[in-house]
C-alpha positions in Angstrom: 117.3 36.4 170.7 120.1 38.6 169.2 121.3 38.2 165.6 123.2 40.2 163.0 122.5 40.1 159.2 125.3 41.5 157.0 124.0 43.6 154.1 127.4 45.1 153.1 130.9 44.0 154.0 133.2 46.1 151.8 135.0 49.4 152.3 134.5 52.5 150.2 134.1 51.0 146.7 131.3 48.6 145.7 133.4 45.8 144.1 133.8 42.0 143.7 130.0 41.8 144.3 130.5 43.3 147.7 128.7 46.4 149.0 129.5 49.2 151.4 128.9 48.8 155.1 125.4 48.1 156.4 123.9 45.5 158.8 120.7 44.8 160.6 120.5 43.8 164.3 117.5 41.6 165.1 116.0 41.2 168.6 112.6 39.8 169.7 111.0 43.2 169.4 113.1 45.3 167.0 115.2 45.6 163.9 118.0 48.1 164.2 119.9 49.3 161.1 123.6 50.0 161.6 125.1 52.2 158.9 123.5 52.6 155.5 126.0 52.5 152.6 125.1 52.7 149.0 122.9 49.8 147.9 121.4 49.1 151.3 117.8 49.1 150.1 118.7 46.7 147.3 120.3 44.4 149.8 117.2 44.6 152.1 115.1 43.5 149.2 117.5 40.7 148.2 117.6 39.3 151.8 113.9 40.0 152.6 114.5 42.5 155.5 111.2 44.0 156.7 112.2 47.6 156.6 108.9 48.6 158.2 110.2 47.1 161.5 113.1 49.4 161.5 112.5 52.2 164.0 116.1 53.0 165.0 119.0 53.8 162.6 122.6 54.2 163.7 125.2 56.0 161.5 128.8 55.6 162.8 130.4 58.5 160.8 130.1 60.6 157.8 132.2 58.8 155.2 130.0 58.1 152.3 130.3 54.3 152.4 128.5 54.4 155.7 125.6 56.7 155.0 125.0 57.4 151.2 122.2 55.0 151.2 120.3 56.8 154.0 118.5 59.6 152.0 117.1 57.1 149.6 115.9 54.8 152.4 114.2 57.7 154.1 112.5 58.7 150.9 111.3 55.1 150.3 109.7 55.1 153.8 107.9 58.2 152.7 106.7 56.7 149.4 105.3 53.7 151.2 103.3 56.0 153.6 105.2 55.1 156.7 103.5 56.5 159.9 105.7 55.0 162.6 108.2 57.4 164.1 111.9 56.9 163.1 114.9 57.7 165.2 118.3 58.4 163.7 121.5 58.5 165.8 124.4 60.1 163.9 127.0 62.8 163.9 125.4 66.2 164.1 126.3 67.5 160.6 124.1 64.8 159.0 121.0 66.6 160.0 122.0 69.6 157.9 122.6 67.3 154.9 119.2 65.6 155.3 117.4 68.9 155.8 118.9 70.3 152.7 117.9 67.2 150.6 114.3 67.3 152.0 114.2 71.1 151.2 115.4 71.0 147.6 113.2 68.0 146.9 110.2 69.6 148.6 109.8 66.4 150.6 107.0 66.3 153.3 107.5 63.2 155.4 104.6 61.0 156.3 106.3 60.1 159.5 108.0 61.8 162.4 111.8 61.8 162.1 113.7 62.3 165.3 117.4 63.1 165.0 119.8 62.4 167.9 123.3 63.8 167.4 126.1 61.6 168.7 128.4 63.2 171.2 129.9 61.9 174.4 129.7 58.1 174.8 126.7 56.7 176.6 123.2 55.3 176.5 121.3 55.9 173.3 118.4 53.5 173.5 116.7 51.9 176.5 114.0 49.5 175.4 112.1 46.9 177.3 114.6 44.1 176.5 117.7 45.8 175.2 120.0 48.8 175.5 122.2 50.4 173.0 125.3 52.4 174.0 127.7 54.4 171.9 131.5 54.6 172.3 134.1 56.5 170.4 136.7 54.9 168.1 139.8 56.2 166.5 139.2 57.2 162.9 140.2 60.1 160.6 136.9 61.9 161.4 134.7 61.6 164.4 133.4 58.1 164.6 131.4 55.9 167.0 130.9 52.3 167.7 127.7 50.7 169.1 127.2 48.2 171.8 123.9 46.2 172.0 123.1 44.4 175.3 120.1 42.4 176.2 118.7 43.2 179.6 119.0 40.4 182.2 116.1 38.0 181.8 113.8 37.1 184.8 114.5 34.0 186.8 112.1 31.1 186.3 109.8 30.1 189.2 109.6 26.4 190.0 105.9 26.2 190.9 106.2 22.9 192.8 109.0 24.1 195.1 107.3 27.5 195.5 104.0 25.9 196.6 105.8 23.5 199.0 107.7 26.5 200.5 104.4 28.3 201.0 105.1 31.2 198.6 101.9 32.8 197.4 101.5 33.1 193.6 101.1 36.9 194.1 104.8 37.0 195.0 106.0 35.1 191.9 106.8 38.4 190.0 109.1 39.3 192.8 110.7 35.9 192.7 111.4 36.4 189.0 113.3 39.6 189.9 115.5 37.7 192.3 113.9 38.6 195.6 113.7 36.3 198.7 110.3 35.6 200.3 109.6 36.1 204.0 106.3 34.7 205.3 104.1 36.5 207.9 105.6 34.1 210.5 109.1 35.4 209.6 110.2 32.2 207.7 112.7 33.1 205.0 112.7 31.3 201.7 115.8 32.1 199.6 115.1 32.9 196.0 117.5 30.2 194.6 115.5 27.5 196.6 112.3 28.1 194.4 113.6 29.5 191.1 115.9 28.5 188.3 118.6 30.7 186.8 117.5 33.1 184.0 118.6 32.3 180.5 121.8 34.1 179.5 121.7 37.6 178.1 123.6 38.3 174.9 125.6 41.3 173.6 127.0 42.5 170.3 129.6 45.2 169.6 130.1 47.0 166.3 133.4 49.0 166.1 132.7 50.8 162.8 135.9 52.2 161.2 138.9 52.4 163.5 142.6 52.1 163.7 144.1 49.7 166.2 143.0 51.0 169.7 143.5 48.8 172.7 140.9 50.8 174.7 138.2 49.2 172.6 139.0 45.8 174.3 137.8 47.1 177.6 134.6 48.5 176.2 133.6 45.3 174.4 134.9 42.9 177.1 133.1 39.6 177.2 130.7 40.3 174.3 129.1 37.4 172.6 129.9 38.7 169.2 132.3 41.4 168.1 132.3 43.0 164.6 135.7 44.6 164.0 136.8 46.2 160.8 139.8 44.5 159.0 140.4 46.7 156.0 143.9 45.3 155.3 146.1 42.3 155.9 148.9 42.8 158.3 151.5 43.2 155.5 149.8 46.6 154.9 149.6 47.7 158.5 151.5 50.9 157.7 148.8 51.9 155.2 146.2 50.9 157.8 147.7 53.3 160.3 147.9 56.1 157.7 144.3 55.7 156.8 143.0 55.0 160.4 142.0 51.4 159.7 142.9 48.0 161.1 144.4 44.8 159.9 142.9 41.3 160.5 145.7 40.5 163.0 144.9 43.7 164.9 141.2 42.9 165.0 141.9 39.4 166.3 144.2 40.9 169.0 141.4 43.1 170.2 139.0 40.1 170.3 141.5 38.0 172.3 142.3 40.8 174.8 138.5 41.5 175.3 137.7 37.8 175.8 134.8 37.9 173.3 133.2 34.6 172.2 133.3 35.2 168.5 134.8 37.7 166.1 133.5 38.8 162.7 135.8 40.6 160.3 134.5 43.1 157.8 135.0 46.4 155.8 137.4 44.7 153.4 139.5 46.9 151.1 138.5 46.5 147.4 142.1 45.7 146.6 141.4 42.2 147.8 139.2 40.0 145.6 139.7 36.9 147.7 139.2 37.1 151.5 140.3 33.7 152.9 143.7 35.2 153.9 141.9 37.5 156.4 140.4 34.6 158.3 143.7 32.7 158.2 145.6 35.6 159.5 143.2 36.3 162.4 142.9 32.6 163.4 146.6 32.6 164.3 145.7 35.0 167.1 142.0 34.3 167.9 140.5 31.0 166.6 136.8 31.9 166.9 136.7 34.1 163.8 134.5 34.4 160.7 134.4 36.6 157.7 131.3 38.9 157.4 129.4 37.4 154.4 126.6 39.4 152.8 123.2 37.8 153.4 124.4 35.7 156.3 122.7 36.0 159.7 125.0 35.4 162.7 123.0 34.3 165.7 124.6 35.3 169.0 124.7 32.5 171.6 
């Protein structure tokens, strides 16, 4: 299971009852917080997000609308006597900012805080069922996107066929991993003869803030769900380029090139009160598109 809940879908200014960027990725074992704009805690309360289950936080870059909510959240964890370790993956200067805030506030955390500075793209998290990789995007300051991938699930053993083929139950774990079975008499049983294919594994890509960059399409190729910023409509593509942002049409072009299954648009400029035009513009290029709506959970299938 892989799902994304949008807590904030707006760009820099909280406006039109929309909030700065933040979202929660849900798996069978974890909640991952991606970016933590102003108001994230309030949104967590509103949409009943169990913050105690969050052990990993990813901050894409150090523009305030992506991390100003983090110091307050870390303090709230402390006030509720959290004891579970917390891991933060973020640009290196954020550690100095947090250390200073803890120092002047004489904060003594009740939990272990592990800071992982973002650098070269690569593996950040390797859990039992999921991995998280970082990749660089093109923004005005150093900025990273994040790619969540479920690990391949084990194949399912057909017990009737396995028994008939003479495969001992002790070998079933190996069958689930795709191995063939050879009996002591040298008789080979092919794996696909006694197992069923594993359920599909799902993936989600978060591009953070970025200008149009065709190299992103290769990184997110084939993803089940792509979140791509669309700060402006295409009529303002020159302003988008000047500010290192993308338009809805450009986001849809990346989705089409990458062959993803579905696209979510977000990070809308506060100059737009109504958002339907973003979806309409993107649909002309890539039909499977939705607008990021706060409080909505998008299940990846």
